[in-house]
PDB file of the backbone (N, CA, C, O) and the ligand in Angstrom, with CONECT records:
HET     ZN  A 101       1
ATOM      1  N   MET A   1       0.822  -1.106   0.062  1.00  0.00           N
ATOM      2  CA  MET A   1       0.019   0.043   0.066  1.00  0.00           C
ATOM      3  C   MET A   1       0.887   1.268  -0.003  1.00  0.00           C
ATOM      4  O   MET A   1       0.639   2.230  -0.729  1.00  0.00           O
ATOM      5  N   ARG A   2       1.911   1.169   0.793  1.00  0.00           N
ATOM      6  CA  ARG A   2       2.815   2.496   0.955  1.00  0.00           C
ATOM      7  C   ARG A   2       3.709   2.508  -0.348  1.00  0.00           C
ATOM      8  O   ARG A   2       4.133   3.588  -0.760  1.00  0.00           O
ATOM      9  N   LEU A   3       3.974   1.443  -0.942  1.00  0.00           N
ATOM     10  CA  LEU A   3       4.570   1.631  -2.341  1.00  0.00           C
ATOM     11  C   LEU A   3       3.815   2.256  -3.382  1.00  0.00           C
ATOM     12  O   LEU A   3       4.259   3.113  -4.146  1.00  0.00           O
ATOM     13  N   LEU A   4       2.540   1.747  -3.379  1.00  0.00           N
ATOM     14  CA  LEU A   4       1.513   2.446  -4.407  1.00  0.00           C
ATOM     15  C   LEU A   4       1.473   3.992  -4.270  1.00  0.00           C
ATOM     16  O   LEU A   4       1.461   4.782  -5.214  1.00  0.00           O
ATOM     17  N   ILE A   5       1.454   4.299  -2.952  1.00  0.00           N
ATOM     18  CA  ILE A   5       1.352   5.860  -2.593  1.00  0.00           C
ATOM     19  C   ILE A   5       2.617   6.547  -3.255  1.00  0.00           C
ATOM     20  O   ILE A   5       2.479   7.576  -3.917  1.00  0.00           O
ATOM     21  N   TRP A   6       3.758   5.998  -3.075  1.00  0.00           N
ATOM     22  CA  TRP A   6       5.129   6.388  -3.544  1.00  0.00           C
ATOM     23  C   TRP A   6       5.066   6.499  -5.109  1.00  0.00           C
ATOM     24  O   TRP A   6       5.374   7.543  -5.684  1.00  0.00           O
ATOM     25  N   ILE A   7       4.662   5.402  -5.748  1.00  0.00           N
ATOM     26  CA  ILE A   7       4.523   5.435  -7.115  1.00  0.00           C
ATOM     27  C   ILE A   7       3.549   6.571  -7.688  1.00  0.00           C
ATOM     28  O   ILE A   7       3.772   7.200  -8.722  1.00  0.00           O
ATOM     29  N   ILE A   8       2.426   6.739  -6.852  1.00  0.00           N
ATOM     30  CA  ILE A   8       1.574   7.914  -7.312  1.00  0.00           C
ATOM     31  C   ILE A   8       2.309   9.355  -7.149  1.00  0.00           C
ATOM     32  O   ILE A   8       2.239  10.222  -8.021  1.00  0.00           O
ATOM     33  N   ILE A   9       2.961   9.493  -6.034  1.00  0.00           N
ATOM     34  CA  ILE A   9       3.580  10.748  -5.773  1.00  0.00           C
ATOM     35  C   ILE A   9       4.754  11.009  -6.748  1.00  0.00           C
ATOM     36  O   ILE A   9       4.987  12.123  -7.218  1.00  0.00           O
ATOM     37  N   LEU A  10       5.455   9.922  -7.009  1.00  0.00           N
ATOM     38  CA  LEU A  10       6.638  10.129  -8.138  1.00  0.00           C
ATOM     39  C   LEU A  10       5.971  10.509  -9.546  1.00  0.00           C
ATOM     40  O   LEU A  10       6.389  11.418 -10.262  1.00  0.00           O
ATOM     41  N   GLY A  11       4.976   9.762  -9.816  1.00  0.00           N
ATOM     42  CA  GLY A  11       4.326   9.970 -10.961  1.00  0.00           C
ATOM     43  C   GLY A  11       3.836  11.415 -11.064  1.00  0.00           C
ATOM     44  O   GLY A  11       4.048  11.997 -12.128  1.00  0.00           O
ATOM     45  N   PHE A  12       3.235  12.027 -10.129  1.00  0.00           N
ATOM     46  CA  PHE A  12       2.779  13.205 -10.029  1.00  0.00           C
ATOM     47  C   PHE A  12       4.012  14.158 -10.186  1.00  0.00           C
ATOM     48  O   PHE A  12       3.969  15.041 -11.043  1.00  0.00           O
ATOM     49  N   ILE A  13       4.919  14.031  -9.523  1.00  0.00           N
ATOM     50  CA  ILE A  13       6.196  14.866  -9.634  1.00  0.00           C
ATOM     51  C   ILE A  13       6.659  14.903 -11.021  1.00  0.00           C
ATOM     52  O   ILE A  13       6.889  15.980 -11.572  1.00  0.00           O
ATOM     53  N   PHE A  14       6.819  13.690 -11.658  1.00  0.00           N
ATOM     54  CA  PHE A  14       7.357  13.630 -12.864  1.00  0.00           C
ATOM     55  C   PHE A  14       6.448  14.368 -14.070  1.00  0.00           C
ATOM     56  O   PHE A  14       6.939  14.942 -15.041  1.00  0.00           O
ATOM     57  N   TRP A  15       5.055  14.228 -13.801  1.00  0.00           N
ATOM     58  CA  TRP A  15       4.161  14.702 -14.698  1.00  0.00           C
ATOM     59  C   TRP A  15       4.201  16.372 -14.623  1.00  0.00           C
ATOM     60  O   TRP A  15       4.089  17.089 -15.617  1.00  0.00           O
ATOM     61  N   TYR A  16       4.373  16.825 -13.335  1.00  0.00           N
ATOM     62  CA  TYR A  16       4.343  18.296 -13.041  1.00  0.00           C
ATOM     63  C   TYR A  16       5.645  18.951 -13.666  1.00  0.00           C
ATOM     64  O   TYR A  16       5.630  20.064 -14.193  1.00  0.00           O
ATOM     65  N   PHE A  17       6.722  18.189 -13.561  1.00  0.00           N
ATOM     66  CA  PHE A  17       7.963  18.769 -14.056  1.00  0.00           C
ATOM     67  C   PHE A  17       8.162  18.837 -15.632  1.00  0.00           C
ATOM     68  O   PHE A  17       8.824  19.668 -16.254  1.00  0.00           O
ATOM     69  N   SER A  18       7.383  17.694 -16.162  1.00  0.00           N
ATOM     70  CA  SER A  18       7.506  17.641 -17.688  1.00  0.00           C
ATOM     71  C   SER A  18       6.371  18.656 -18.136  1.00  0.00           C
ATOM     72  O   SER A  18       6.463  19.130 -19.269  1.00  0.00           O
ATOM     73  N   ARG A  19       5.536  18.943 -17.501  1.00  0.00           N
ATOM     74  CA  ARG A  19       4.445  19.817 -17.877  1.00  0.00           C
ATOM     75  C   ARG A  19       5.125  21.338 -17.840  1.00  0.00           C
ATOM     76  O   ARG A  19       4.968  22.129 -18.770  1.00  0.00           O
ATOM     77  N   LYS A  20       5.839  21.620 -16.743  1.00  0.00           N
ATOM     78  CA  LYS A  20       6.519  22.869 -16.639  1.00  0.00           C
ATOM     79  C   LYS A  20       7.562  23.078 -17.681  1.00  0.00           C
ATOM     80  O   LYS A  20       7.835  24.203 -18.099  1.00  0.00           O
ATOM     81  N   LYS A  21       8.149  21.980 -18.104  1.00  0.00           N
ATOM     82  CA  LYS A  21       9.361  22.193 -19.061  1.00  0.00           C
ATOM     83  C   LYS A  21       8.636  22.437 -20.564  1.00  0.00           C
ATOM     84  O   LYS A  21       9.239  23.132 -21.382  1.00  0.00           O
ATOM     85  N   ARG A  22       7.603  21.974 -20.837  1.00  0.00           N
ATOM     86  CA  ARG A  22       6.892  22.234 -22.041  1.00  0.00           C
ATOM     87  C   ARG A  22       6.409  23.576 -22.027  1.00  0.00           C
ATOM     88  O   ARG A  22       6.567  24.236 -23.054  1.00  0.00           O
ATOM     89  N   ILE A  23       5.813  24.124 -20.984  1.00  0.00           N
ATOM     90  CA  ILE A  23       5.513  25.453 -20.958  1.00  0.00           C
ATOM     91  C   ILE A  23       6.616  26.363 -21.224  1.00  0.00           C
ATOM     92  O   ILE A  23       6.453  27.308 -21.996  1.00  0.00           O
ATOM     93  N   LYS A  24       7.905  26.114 -20.550  1.00  0.00           N
ATOM     94  CA  LYS A  24       8.913  26.963 -20.828  1.00  0.00           C
ATOM     95  C   LYS A  24       9.417  26.926 -22.147  1.00  0.00           C
ATOM     96  O   LYS A  24       9.957  27.918 -22.638  1.00  0.00           O
ATOM     97  N   GLU A  25       9.269  25.733 -22.833  1.00  0.00           N
ATOM     98  CA  GLU A  25       9.809  25.646 -24.485  1.00  0.00           C
ATOM     99  C   GLU A  25       8.916  26.527 -25.294  1.00  0.00           C
ATOM    100  O   GLU A  25       9.387  27.215 -26.200  1.00  0.00           O
ATOM    101  N   ASN A  26       7.575  26.533 -24.983  1.00  0.00           N
ATOM    102  CA  ASN A  26       6.702  27.450 -25.790  1.00  0.00           C
ATOM    103  C   ASN A  26       7.010  28.863 -25.576  1.00  0.00           C
ATOM    104  O   ASN A  26       7.081  29.634 -26.534  1.00  0.00           O
ATOM    105  N   ASP A  27       7.225  29.299 -24.198  1.00  0.00           N
ATOM    106  CA  ASP A  27       7.680  30.574 -24.135  1.00  0.00           C
ATOM    107  C   ASP A  27       8.921  30.992 -24.932  1.00  0.00           C
ATOM    108  O   ASP A  27       8.978  32.066 -25.531  1.00  0.00           O
ATOM    109  N   LYS A  28       9.827  30.169 -24.911  1.00  0.00           N
ATOM    110  CA  LYS A  28      11.155  30.464 -25.667  1.00  0.00           C
ATOM    111  C   LYS A  28      10.754  30.422 -27.245  1.00  0.00           C
ATOM    112  O   LYS A  28      11.366  31.112 -28.060  1.00  0.00           O
ATOM    113  N   LYS A  29       9.814  29.667 -27.569  1.00  0.00           N
ATOM    114  CA  LYS A  29       9.495  29.695 -28.953  1.00  0.00           C
ATOM    115  C   LYS A  29       8.779  31.131 -29.379  1.00  0.00           C
ATOM    116  O   LYS A  29       8.961  31.648 -30.481  1.00  0.00           O
ATOM    117  N   SER A  30       8.100  31.588 -28.540  1.00  0.00           N
ATOM    118  CA  SER A  30       7.271  32.889 -28.945  1.00  0.00           C
ATOM    119  C   SER A  30       8.277  34.033 -28.675  1.00  0.00           C
ATOM    120  O   SER A  30       8.103  35.102 -29.260  1.00  0.00           O
ATOM    121  N   LEU A  31       9.190  33.898 -27.933  1.00  0.00           N
ATOM    122  CA  LEU A  31      10.234  34.999 -27.849  1.00  0.00           C
ATOM    123  C   LEU A  31      11.273  34.953 -29.070  1.00  0.00           C
ATOM    124  O   LEU A  31      11.842  35.985 -29.423  1.00  0.00           O
ATOM    125  N   VAL A  32      11.485  33.806 -29.659  1.00  0.00           N
ATOM    126  CA  VAL A  32      12.269  33.741 -30.616  1.00  0.00           C
ATOM    127  C   VAL A  32      11.650  34.201 -32.075  1.00  0.00           C
ATOM    128  O   VAL A  32      12.300  34.257 -33.118  1.00  0.00           O
ATOM    129  N   THR A  33      10.437  34.475 -31.940  1.00  0.00           N
ATOM    130  CA  THR A  33       9.584  34.766 -33.246  1.00  0.00           C
ATOM    131  C   THR A  33      10.352  35.663 -34.127  1.00  0.00           C
ATOM    132  O   THR A  33      10.697  36.752 -33.668  1.00  0.00           O
ATOM    133  N   GLU A  34      10.639  35.365 -35.247  1.00  0.00           N
ATOM    134  CA  GLU A  34      11.332  36.247 -36.169  1.00  0.00           C
ATOM    135  C   GLU A  34      10.604  37.544 -36.619  1.00  0.00           C
ATOM    136  O   GLU A  34       9.412  37.527 -36.926  1.00  0.00           O
ATOM    137  N   LEU A  35      11.283  38.550 -36.644  1.00  0.00           N
ATOM    138  CA  LEU A  35      10.641  39.671 -37.392  1.00  0.00           C
ATOM    139  C   LEU A  35      10.930  39.924 -38.826  1.00  0.00           C
ATOM    140  O   LEU A  35      12.071  39.795 -39.269  1.00  0.00           O
ATOM    141  N   VAL A  36       9.882  40.294 -39.590  1.00  0.00           N
ATOM    142  CA  VAL A  36      10.087  40.430 -41.014  1.00  0.00           C
ATOM    143  C   VAL A  36       9.973  41.873 -41.420  1.00  0.00           C
ATOM    144  O   VAL A  36       9.342  42.619 -40.670  1.00  0.00           O
ATOM    145  N   PHE A  37      10.473  42.321 -42.446  1.00  0.00           N
ATOM    146  CA  PHE A  37      10.256  43.708 -42.802  1.00  0.00           C
ATOM    147  C   PHE A  37       9.130  43.702 -43.834  1.00  0.00           C
ATOM    148  O   PHE A  37       9.058  42.849 -44.718  1.00  0.00           O
ATOM    149  N   ASP A  38       8.211  44.747 -43.667  1.00  0.00           N
ATOM    150  CA  ASP A  38       7.156  45.105 -44.394  1.00  0.00           C
ATOM    151  C   ASP A  38       7.647  46.163 -45.492  1.00  0.00           C
ATOM    152  O   ASP A  38       7.893  47.330 -45.189  1.00  0.00           O
ATOM    153  N   GLU A  39       7.766  45.669 -46.769  1.00  0.00           N
ATOM    154  CA  GLU A  39       8.222  46.740 -47.654  1.00  0.00           C
ATOM    155  C   GLU A  39       7.379  47.751 -48.087  1.00  0.00           C
ATOM    156  O   GLU A  39       7.863  48.629 -48.801  1.00  0.00           O
ATOM    157  N   ASN A  40       6.040  47.795 -47.743  1.00  0.00           N
ATOM    158  CA  ASN A  40       5.121  48.749 -48.162  1.00  0.00           C
ATOM    159  C   ASN A  40       5.024  49.667 -47.060  1.00  0.00           C
ATOM    160  O   ASN A  40       5.088  50.839 -47.431  1.00  0.00           O
ATOM    161  N   CYS A  41       4.877  49.485 -45.699  1.00  0.00           N
ATOM    162  CA  CYS A  41       4.672  50.552 -44.723  1.00  0.00           C
ATOM    163  C   CYS A  41       6.179  50.687 -44.089  1.00  0.00           C
ATOM    164  O   CYS A  41       6.350  51.573 -43.252  1.00  0.00           O
ATOM    165  N   LYS A  42       7.216  49.892 -44.433  1.00  0.00           N
ATOM    166  CA  LYS A  42       8.554  50.134 -43.880  1.00  0.00           C
ATOM    167  C   LYS A  42       8.610  49.846 -42.242  1.00  0.00           C
ATOM    168  O   LYS A  42       9.269  50.530 -41.459  1.00  0.00           O
ATOM    169  N   THR A  43       7.847  48.778 -41.899  1.00  0.00           N
ATOM    170  CA  THR A  43       7.934  48.447 -40.424  1.00  0.00           C
ATOM    171  C   THR A  43       8.252  47.089 -40.302  1.00  0.00           C
ATOM    172  O   THR A  43       8.137  46.319 -41.256  1.00  0.00           O
ATOM    173  N   TYR A  44       8.671  46.715 -39.117  1.00  0.00           N
ATOM    174  CA  TYR A  44       8.987  45.223 -38.706  1.00  0.00           C
ATOM    175  C   TYR A  44       7.838  44.685 -38.246  1.00  0.00           C
ATOM    176  O   TYR A  44       7.212  45.387 -37.453  1.00  0.00           O
ATOM    177  N   ILE A  45       7.277  43.365 -38.598  1.00  0.00           N
ATOM    178  CA  ILE A  45       6.244  42.742 -38.082  1.00  0.00           C
ATOM    179  C   ILE A  45       6.540  41.287 -37.631  1.00  0.00           C
ATOM    180  O   ILE A  45       7.570  40.750 -38.038  1.00  0.00           O
ATOM    181  N   LYS A  46       5.732  40.658 -36.852  1.00  0.00           N
ATOM    182  CA  LYS A  46       6.096  39.180 -36.464  1.00  0.00           C
ATOM    183  C   LYS A  46       5.798  38.397 -37.673  1.00  0.00           C
ATOM    184  O   LYS A  46       4.827  38.604 -38.400  1.00  0.00           O
ATOM    185  N   LYS A  47       6.817  37.354 -37.874  1.00  0.00           N
ATOM    186  CA  LYS A  47       6.856  36.529 -38.910  1.00  0.00           C
ATOM    187  C   LYS A  47       5.367  35.785 -38.911  1.00  0.00           C
ATOM    188  O   LYS A  47       4.761  35.704 -39.980  1.00  0.00           O
ATOM    189  N   ASP A  48       4.898  35.344 -37.914  1.00  0.00           N
ATOM    190  CA  ASP A  48       3.862  34.436 -37.949  1.00  0.00           C
ATOM    191  C   ASP A  48       2.512  35.180 -37.963  1.00  0.00           C
ATOM    192  O   ASP A  48       1.445  34.567 -37.988  1.00  0.00           O
ATOM    193  N   LYS A  49       2.599  36.515 -37.945  1.00  0.00           N
ATOM    194  CA  LYS A  49       1.261  37.223 -38.360  1.00  0.00           C
ATOM    195  C   LYS A  49       1.326  37.907 -39.710  1.00  0.00           C
ATOM    196  O   LYS A  49       0.413  38.560 -40.215  1.00  0.00           O
ATOM    197  N   ALA A  50       2.563  37.666 -40.248  1.00  0.00           N
ATOM    198  CA  ALA A  50       2.684  38.354 -41.717  1.00  0.00           C
ATOM    199  C   ALA A  50       2.101  37.672 -42.740  1.00  0.00           C
ATOM    200  O   ALA A  50       1.898  36.462 -42.633  1.00  0.00           O
ATOM    201  N   ILE A  51       1.777  38.336 -43.808  1.00  0.00           N
ATOM    202  CA  ILE A  51       1.245  37.729 -45.111  1.00  0.00           C
ATOM    203  C   ILE A  51       2.600  37.433 -45.967  1.00  0.00           C
ATOM    204  O   ILE A  51       3.348  38.351 -46.302  1.00  0.00           O
ATOM    205  N   LYS A  52       2.839  36.124 -46.276  1.00  0.00           N
ATOM    206  CA  LYS A  52       3.984  35.811 -47.053  1.00  0.00           C
ATOM    207  C   LYS A  52       3.646  35.726 -48.509  1.00  0.00           C
ATOM    208  O   LYS A  52       2.710  35.035 -48.911  1.00  0.00           O
ATOM    209  N   VAL A  53       4.394  36.415 -49.275  1.00  0.00           N
ATOM    210  CA  VAL A  53       4.007  36.369 -50.827  1.00  0.00           C
ATOM    211  C   VAL A  53       5.370  36.280 -51.456  1.00  0.00           C
ATOM    212  O   VAL A  53       6.342  36.873 -50.988  1.00  0.00           O
ATOM    213  N   ASP A  54       5.414  35.520 -52.536  1.00  0.00           N
ATOM    214  CA  ASP A  54       6.545  35.257 -53.455  1.00  0.00           C
ATOM    215  C   ASP A  54       6.245  36.119 -54.654  1.00  0.00           C
ATOM    216  O   ASP A  54       5.276  35.903 -55.381  1.00  0.00           O
ATOM    217  N   ILE A  55       7.151  37.156 -54.851  1.00  0.00           N
ATOM    218  CA  ILE A  55       6.968  37.844 -56.064  1.00  0.00           C
ATOM    219  C   ILE A  55       8.311  37.673 -56.869  1.00  0.00           C
ATOM    220  O   ILE A  55       9.367  37.976 -56.313  1.00  0.00           O
ATOM    221  N   LYS A  56       8.307  37.235 -58.057  1.00  0.00           N
ATOM    222  CA  LYS A  56       9.411  37.137 -58.979  1.00  0.00           C
ATOM    223  C   LYS A  56      10.530  36.432 -58.140  1.00  0.00           C
ATOM    224  O   LYS A  56      11.650  36.941 -58.087  1.00  0.00           O
ATOM    225  N   GLY A  57      10.242  35.275 -57.489  1.00  0.00           N
ATOM    226  CA  GLY A  57      11.029  34.581 -56.935  1.00  0.00           C
ATOM    227  C   GLY A  57      11.763  35.110 -55.533  1.00  0.00           C
ATOM    228  O   GLY A  57      12.674  34.525 -54.948  1.00  0.00           O
ATOM    229  N   LYS A  58      11.229  36.173 -55.204  1.00  0.00           N
ATOM    230  CA  LYS A  58      11.773  37.012 -53.941  1.00  0.00           C
ATOM    231  C   LYS A  58      10.591  36.818 -52.809  1.00  0.00           C
ATOM    232  O   LYS A  58       9.444  36.906 -53.247  1.00  0.00           O
ATOM    233  N   THR A  59      10.725  36.601 -51.612  1.00  0.00           N
ATOM    234  CA  THR A  59       9.677  36.548 -50.600  1.00  0.00           C
ATOM    235  C   THR A  59       9.642  37.703 -49.899  1.00  0.00           C
ATOM    236  O   THR A  59      10.601  38.153 -49.271  1.00  0.00           O
ATOM    237  N   TYR A  60       8.399  38.283 -49.997  1.00  0.00           N
ATOM    238  CA  TYR A  60       8.041  39.422 -49.288  1.00  0.00           C
ATOM    239  C   TYR A  60       6.987  39.155 -48.127  1.00  0.00           C
ATOM    240  O   TYR A  60       6.217  38.195 -48.123  1.00  0.00           O
ATOM    241  N   TYR A  61       7.057  40.152 -47.124  1.00  0.00           N
ATOM    242  CA  TYR A  61       5.922  39.939 -45.954  1.00  0.00           C
ATOM    243  C   TYR A  61       5.371  41.167 -45.823  1.00  0.00           C
ATOM    244  O   TYR A  61       6.042  42.195 -45.919  1.00  0.00           O
ATOM    245  N   PHE A  62       4.140  41.152 -45.600  1.00  0.00           N
ATOM    246  CA  PHE A  62       3.252  42.420 -45.163  1.00  0.00           C
ATOM    247  C   PHE A  62       2.341  42.088 -44.119  1.00  0.00           C
ATOM    248  O   PHE A  62       1.925  40.960 -43.857  1.00  0.00           O
ATOM    249  N   CYS A  63       2.045  43.228 -43.503  1.00  0.00           N
ATOM    250  CA  CYS A  63       1.375  43.313 -42.196  1.00  0.00           C
ATOM    251  C   CYS A  63      -0.105  43.091 -42.392  1.00  0.00           C
ATOM    252  O   CYS A  63      -0.823  42.578 -41.533  1.00  0.00           O
ATOM    253  N   SER A  64      -0.580  43.571 -43.750  1.00  0.00           N
ATOM    254  CA  SER A  64      -1.975  43.319 -43.986  1.00  0.00           C
ATOM    255  C   SER A  64      -2.217  42.920 -45.450  1.00  0.00           C
ATOM    256  O   SER A  64      -1.289  42.929 -46.258  1.00  0.00           O
ATOM    257  N   LYS A  65      -3.386  42.593 -45.763  1.00  0.00           N
ATOM    258  CA  LYS A  65      -3.846  42.355 -47.218  1.00  0.00           C
ATOM    259  C   LYS A  65      -3.736  43.705 -48.005  1.00  0.00           C
ATOM    260  O   LYS A  65      -3.370  43.717 -49.180  1.00  0.00           O
ATOM    261  N   ARG A  66      -4.063  44.831 -47.323  1.00  0.00           N
ATOM    262  CA  ARG A  66      -4.113  46.149 -47.961  1.00  0.00           C
ATOM    263  C   ARG A  66      -2.743  46.536 -48.365  1.00  0.00           C
ATOM    264  O   ARG A  66      -2.540  46.982 -49.494  1.00  0.00           O
ATOM    265  N   CYS A  67      -1.720  46.378 -47.433  1.00  0.00           N
ATOM    266  CA  CYS A  67      -0.250  46.557 -47.722  1.00  0.00           C
ATOM    267  C   CYS A  67       0.149  45.775 -48.926  1.00  0.00           C
ATOM    268  O   CYS A  67       0.874  46.306 -49.768  1.00  0.00           O
ATOM    269  N   LEU A  68      -0.265  44.571 -49.066  1.00  0.00           N
ATOM    270  CA  LEU A  68       0.142  43.569 -50.160  1.00  0.00           C
ATOM    271  C   LEU A  68      -0.311  44.336 -51.429  1.00  0.00           C
ATOM    272  O   LEU A  68       0.439  44.599 -52.369  1.00  0.00           O
ATOM    273  N   GLU A  69      -1.637  44.667 -51.350  1.00  0.00           N
ATOM    274  CA  GLU A  69      -2.219  45.283 -52.556  1.00  0.00           C
ATOM    275  C   GLU A  69      -1.474  46.570 -52.978  1.00  0.00           C
ATOM    276  O   GLU A  69      -1.106  46.723 -54.143  1.00  0.00           O
ATOM    277  N   GLU A  70      -1.264  47.460 -52.053  1.00  0.00           N
ATOM    278  CA  GLU A  70      -0.525  48.801 -52.169  1.00  0.00           C
ATOM    279  C   GLU A  70       0.784  48.309 -52.953  1.00  0.00           C
ATOM    280  O   GLU A  70       1.049  48.727 -54.080  1.00  0.00           O
ATOM    281  N   PHE A  71       1.408  47.587 -52.413  1.00  0.00           N
ATOM    282  CA  PHE A  71       2.874  47.110 -52.942  1.00  0.00           C
ATOM    283  C   PHE A  71       2.743  46.563 -54.340  1.00  0.00           C
ATOM    284  O   PHE A  71       3.568  46.914 -55.185  1.00  0.00           O
ATOM    285  N   LEU A  72       1.807  45.759 -54.638  1.00  0.00           N
ATOM    286  CA  LEU A  72       1.566  45.301 -55.927  1.00  0.00           C
ATOM    287  C   LEU A  72       1.313  46.351 -56.997  1.00  0.00           C
ATOM    288  O   LEU A  72       1.709  46.258 -58.159  1.00  0.00           O
ATOM    289  N   LYS A  73       0.618  47.355 -56.493  1.00  0.00           N
ATOM    290  CA  LYS A  73       0.372  48.376 -57.528  1.00  0.00           C
ATOM    291  C   LYS A  73       1.728  49.312 -57.684  1.00  0.00           C
ATOM    292  O   LYS A  73       1.878  50.002 -58.693  1.00  0.00           O
ATOM    293  N   LYS A  74       2.590  49.291 -56.746  1.00  0.00           N
ATOM    294  CA  LYS A  74       3.765  50.073 -56.860  1.00  0.00           C
ATOM    295  C   LYS A  74       4.800  49.436 -58.012  1.00  0.00           C
ATOM    296  O   LYS A  74       5.406  50.074 -58.873  1.00  0.00           O
ATOM    297  N   ILE A  75       4.823  48.106 -57.796  1.00  0.00           N
ATOM    298  CA  ILE A  75       5.850  47.259 -58.562  1.00  0.00           C
ATOM    299  C   ILE A  75       5.352  46.990 -60.008  1.00  0.00           C
ATOM    300  O   ILE A  75       6.039  46.326 -60.784  1.00  0.00           O
TER     301      ILE A  75
HETATM  302 ZN    ZN A 101       2.286  47.114 -43.889  1.00  0.00          ZN2+
END
């Protein structure tokens, strides 16, 4: 009976720390989020929120669909 309690406690500790580690890794990922340059409004935006477009073999990023449309009119 005592052994069973210890197994449960150890299992809980293991579960708790593995969960904590996972959360930490997620935080790291969001901090490392790359910034990309918006050629239209000349600002840096987060890559995961940017609109990615390939134009003539070059990759461009835009903060919004409007920016993309404005840029396409310019080139
Ligand atoms: Zn923009």
